[in-house]
C-alpha positions as CSV (number, residue, x, y, z in Angstrom):
1,M,1.7,13.2,-24.4
2,T,0.5,11.7,-21.1
3,L,-2.9,10.7,-22.7
4,R,-1.1,9.1,-25.6
5,Y,1.1,7.1,-23.3
6,L,-1.9,6.0,-21.2
7,R,-3.6,4.9,-24.4
8,R,-0.6,2.7,-25.2
9,N,-0.1,1.5,-21.7
10,K,-3.6,0.2,-21.1
11,G,-2.7,-1.6,-17.9
12,L,-1.6,1.6,-16.3
13,A,-4.7,3.5,-17.6
14,I,-7.1,0.8,-16.2
15,G,-5.3,0.7,-12.9
16,I,-5.5,4.5,-12.5
17,A,-9.2,4.5,-13.6
18,I,-10.1,1.8,-10.9
19,I,-8.2,3.7,-8.2
20,L,-10.0,7.0,-9.1
21,A,-13.3,5.2,-9.1
22,L,-12.6,3.7,-5.6
23,A,-11.4,7.1,-4.4
24,L,-14.6,8.7,-5.6
25,F,-16.7,6.0,-4.0
26,T,-14.9,6.6,-0.7
27,I,-14.9,10.4,-0.8
28,I,-18.6,10.7,-1.8
29,G,-19.5,8.0,0.7
30,L,-17.8,9.9,3.5
31,L,-19.7,13.0,2.5
32,V,-23.2,11.5,2.3
33,I,-23.1,8.6,4.8
34,D,-23.0,8.7,8.5
35,P,-19.7,6.9,9.5
36,K,-21.4,5.8,12.8
37,K,-23.4,3.3,10.7
38,A,-20.2,1.4,10.0
39,Y,-20.1,0.2,13.6
40,P,-22.2,-2.4,15.5
41,L,-25.8,-1.8,16.6
42,S,-26.4,1.0,14.1
43,A,-28.8,-0.9,11.8
44,A,-31.1,-3.9,11.6
45,L,-29.4,-7.2,11.8
46,K,-28.6,-9.6,8.9
47,Q,-30.6,-7.7,6.2
48,P,-29.9,-8.7,2.6
49,P,-29.2,-5.9,0.0
50,S,-32.2,-3.7,-0.5
51,L,-33.1,-0.1,-1.3
52,K,-32.8,0.8,2.4
53,Y,-29.5,-1.1,2.7
54,P,-27.8,-1.3,-0.7
55,F,-25.0,-3.5,0.6
56,G,-27.1,-5.2,3.3
57,T,-26.2,-5.5,7.0
58,D,-24.3,-8.0,9.0
59,F,-24.7,-10.1,12.2
60,F,-23.6,-7.1,14.4
61,G,-26.0,-4.6,12.9
62,R,-23.6,-2.7,10.7
63,D,-24.7,-1.0,7.5
64,L,-22.2,-2.7,5.1
65,L,-22.3,0.2,2.7
66,A,-21.1,2.5,5.4
67,A,-18.6,-0.2,6.6
68,M,-17.2,-0.5,3.1
69,V,-16.8,3.3,2.7
70,V,-15.0,3.7,6.1
71,G,-13.1,0.4,5.6
72,M,-11.7,1.5,2.2
73,W,-10.6,4.8,3.8
74,Q,-8.9,3.0,6.6
75,T,-7.3,0.5,4.2
76,A,-6.0,3.4,2.0
77,F,-4.7,5.2,5.1
78,I,-2.7,2.1,6.2
79,G,-1.4,1.5,2.7
80,L,-0.3,5.2,2.1
81,L,1.2,5.6,5.6
82,A,3.1,2.3,5.7
83,G,4.1,2.6,2.0
84,G,5.2,6.2,2.4
85,I,7.4,5.3,5.5
86,G,8.9,2.3,3.8
87,T,9.7,4.2,0.6
88,A,11.1,7.3,2.4
89,V,13.4,5.2,4.6
90,G,14.4,3.1,1.7
91,V,15.3,6.2,-0.4
92,V,17.4,7.8,2.3
93,L,19.3,4.6,3.1
94,G,19.7,3.8,-0.6
95,F,21.2,7.2,-1.3
96,L,23.5,7.0,1.8
97,A,24.7,3.5,0.9
98,A,25.4,4.2,-2.8
99,Y,26.6,7.7,-2.8
100,F,28.9,7.7,0.2
101,G,30.0,4.0,-0.1
102,G,32.6,2.6,2.3
103,W,31.5,1.4,5.7
104,V,28.1,3.2,5.3
105,D,27.3,1.1,2.2
106,G,28.7,-2.1,3.9
107,T,26.6,-1.6,7.0
108,I,23.3,-0.9,5.2
109,R,23.9,-3.7,2.6
110,T,24.7,-6.2,5.4
111,I,21.6,-5.3,7.4
112,C,19.4,-5.7,4.2
113,Q,21.1,-9.1,3.4
114,I,20.5,-10.4,6.9
115,L,16.8,-9.2,7.1
116,T,15.7,-10.0,3.5
117,P,15.5,-13.8,4.0
118,I,13.3,-13.5,7.1
119,P,9.6,-14.1,6.3
120,V,8.0,-10.7,6.7
121,L,4.6,-12.3,7.2
122,L,5.8,-14.3,10.2
123,I,7.3,-11.2,11.9
124,Q,4.2,-9.2,11.3
125,V,1.9,-12.0,12.7
126,V,4.2,-12.4,15.8
127,V,4.3,-8.7,16.5
128,A,0.6,-8.2,15.9
129,G,-0.3,-11.3,17.9
130,S,1.7,-10.2,20.9
131,L,-0.1,-6.9,21.3
132,D,-3.2,-6.4,23.4
133,K,-6.2,-6.1,21.0
134,R,-7.2,-3.0,22.9
135,D,-3.9,-1.3,21.9
136,V,-4.2,-2.1,18.2
137,T,-5.3,0.9,16.2
138,I,-5.1,1.8,12.5
139,V,-1.8,3.7,13.1
140,T,-0.4,0.7,15.1
141,M,-1.3,-1.6,12.2
142,A,0.4,0.7,9.7
143,M,3.6,0.8,11.9
144,I,3.6,-3.0,12.1
145,V,3.3,-3.3,8.3
146,A,6.0,-0.6,7.8
147,M,8.6,-2.3,10.1
148,L,10.4,-4.2,7.3
149,A,9.0,-2.4,4.3
150,W,12.1,-0.3,3.7
151,M,14.5,-3.1,2.5
152,G,13.1,-3.5,-1.0
153,P,13.3,0.3,-1.8
154,T,16.7,0.5,-0.2
155,L,18.2,-2.1,-2.5
156,V,16.5,-0.7,-5.6
157,I,17.5,2.9,-5.0
158,R,21.0,1.9,-4.1
159,A,21.4,0.1,-7.4
160,Q,20.1,3.0,-9.4
161,V,22.2,5.6,-7.5
162,L,25.3,3.5,-8.1
163,T,24.6,3.7,-11.8
164,M,23.7,7.4,-11.8
165,K,26.8,8.5,-9.9
166,E,29.1,7.2,-12.6
167,R,27.4,9.2,-15.4
168,Q,29.0,12.2,-17.0
169,F,26.5,14.9,-15.7
170,V,27.4,13.9,-12.1
171,A,31.2,14.2,-12.8
172,V,30.6,17.6,-14.4
173,A,28.6,18.8,-11.4
174,K,31.5,17.7,-9.1
175,L,34.0,19.5,-11.2
176,S,31.8,22.6,-11.0
177,G,32.0,22.6,-7.3
178,V,28.5,21.4,-6.6
179,S,28.1,20.0,-3.0
180,D,27.2,16.4,-2.3
181,L,23.7,17.4,-1.2
182,G,23.3,19.6,-4.4
183,I,24.3,16.6,-6.6
184,I,21.9,14.3,-4.8
185,F,18.9,16.7,-4.8
186,K,19.5,18.5,-8.1
187,E,21.2,16.0,-10.3
188,I,20.4,12.4,-9.2
189,L,17.0,12.6,-7.4
190,P,15.0,14.1,-10.3
191,N,16.2,11.3,-12.6
192,L,15.1,8.7,-10.0
193,L,11.5,9.9,-9.5
194,P,10.0,7.3,-11.8
195,F,11.8,4.5,-9.8
196,I,10.7,6.1,-6.5
197,A,7.1,6.3,-7.7
198,A,7.1,2.7,-8.8
199,A,8.7,1.7,-5.4
200,F,6.1,3.7,-3.6
201,V,3.2,2.0,-5.4
202,G,4.8,-1.4,-4.8
203,Q,5.1,-0.6,-1.1
204,V,1.5,0.5,-0.9
205,F,0.4,-2.7,-2.6
206,G,2.4,-4.7,0.0
207,A,1.1,-2.7,2.9
208,V,-2.6,-3.0,1.8
209,F,-2.1,-6.8,1.3
210,A,-0.4,-7.1,4.7
211,S,-3.1,-5.2,6.5
212,F,-5.7,-7.4,4.7
213,Y,-4.2,-10.7,5.8
214,L,-3.5,-9.6,9.3
215,A,-7.1,-8.4,9.7
216,V,-8.4,-11.7,8.1
217,L,-6.4,-13.5,10.8
218,G,-8.1,-11.5,13.5
219,L,-5.0,-9.5,14.4
220,G,-6.2,-6.1,13.4
221,P,-8.3,-3.5,15.4
222,L,-11.4,-5.7,15.6
223,R,-13.9,-2.9,16.2
224,E,-12.9,-1.0,13.1
225,P,-14.6,-1.9,9.8
226,L,-11.4,-2.7,7.9
227,L,-12.2,-4.9,4.8
228,G,-10.2,-7.7,6.3
229,N,-12.0,-7.4,9.6
230,I,-15.4,-7.6,7.9
231,I,-14.3,-10.9,6.2
232,W,-12.9,-12.2,9.6
233,A,-16.2,-11.5,11.3
234,A,-18.1,-13.1,8.5
235,Q,-16.0,-16.2,8.8
236,S,-16.3,-16.4,12.5
237,Q,-20.1,-16.2,12.3
238,G,-20.4,-18.7,9.4
239,A,-21.9,-16.2,7.0
240,F,-22.0,-18.5,3.9
241,F,-23.5,-21.4,5.9
242,N,-26.2,-19.2,7.2
243,G,-27.0,-17.7,3.8
244,W,-25.5,-14.2,4.5
245,W,-23.6,-14.4,1.2
246,W,-23.4,-10.6,0.7
247,W,-21.4,-10.1,4.0
248,P,-18.0,-11.6,2.9
249,L,-18.4,-11.2,-0.8
250,E,-18.5,-7.4,-0.9
251,P,-15.2,-6.7,1.0
252,A,-13.5,-9.6,-0.9
253,F,-14.5,-8.0,-4.2
254,A,-13.3,-4.6,-3.0
255,M,-9.9,-6.0,-2.0
256,I,-9.6,-7.7,-5.4
257,L,-10.2,-4.4,-7.1
258,I,-7.8,-2.5,-4.9
259,L,-5.0,-5.0,-5.2
260,G,-5.6,-5.5,-8.9
261,A,-5.5,-1.8,-9.6
262,L,-2.3,-1.3,-7.6
263,A,-0.7,-4.2,-9.4
264,L,-1.6,-2.7,-12.8
265,V,-0.3,0.7,-11.8
266,N,2.9,-0.8,-10.4
267,M,3.6,-2.7,-13.7
268,G,2.8,0.4,-15.7
269,L,5.2,2.5,-13.7
270,D,7.9,-0.1,-13.9
271,E,7.6,0.0,-17.7
272,L,7.9,3.8,-17.6
273,A,10.9,3.7,-15.3
274,N,12.8,0.8,-16.9
275,P,13.9,1.3,-20.5
276,R,14.5,-2.4,-20.9
277,V,10.8,-3.2,-20.6
278,R,9.5,0.0,-22.2
279,R,7.5,-0.6,-25.3
280,T,8.4,1.3,-28.5
281,E,6.0,3.9,-29.8
């Protein structure tokens, strides 16, 4: 049944295939490539792609194949950590607001309404720019990205729980003496898993994109070979003007693949979770 659905939902299938290919590239790369080559002064300088250096090297003497492998792992770590935190906090707050209502719902909803109009990019740039570059790590970057990532999932889950709690199976569970936690975890939560999965993928997409533009602006951990950092370094050294075309193109192409795959998966999961947009067999 899953394979039949994937054949019908080609966008989801393509997105999953690209993510699996990128994951294999990263996993196999980490097993066969020395990660130290992803850092400066580990290879010959400014070498174009060749048999010895399939992705070439950069101005700082980094093997770009190793840098891409490590950079993809770091980008995935930031996306999964920030996306997981944002989704988890959003699910908890959404359930609290919708299920218990009253002042709890009013407080959470008011906070979301106040914070939602604030440009998230601006806040992230200000916070990242105010930190000492020596203090910025991969985990720090993930925390910066996750700061306001919970608002979207909170509002989505709240709306879904408000709908679910009025359904007959919840009323039957209450009449049967099932506790509030039992209703939440046994009755409502299983029915919301597709929505939570779609929210998580959306948050990972947002976190990866945020980490990318922060790094391109030079606000990430500069020594680490994040894909955005590689592009920032290429820009700062005038890679295109000096004929080192491979340096910025490779991480840019990788980011297009990552973001495109996540967007396809997110749209596919949205179709699965939302009956209004689900295609008929």
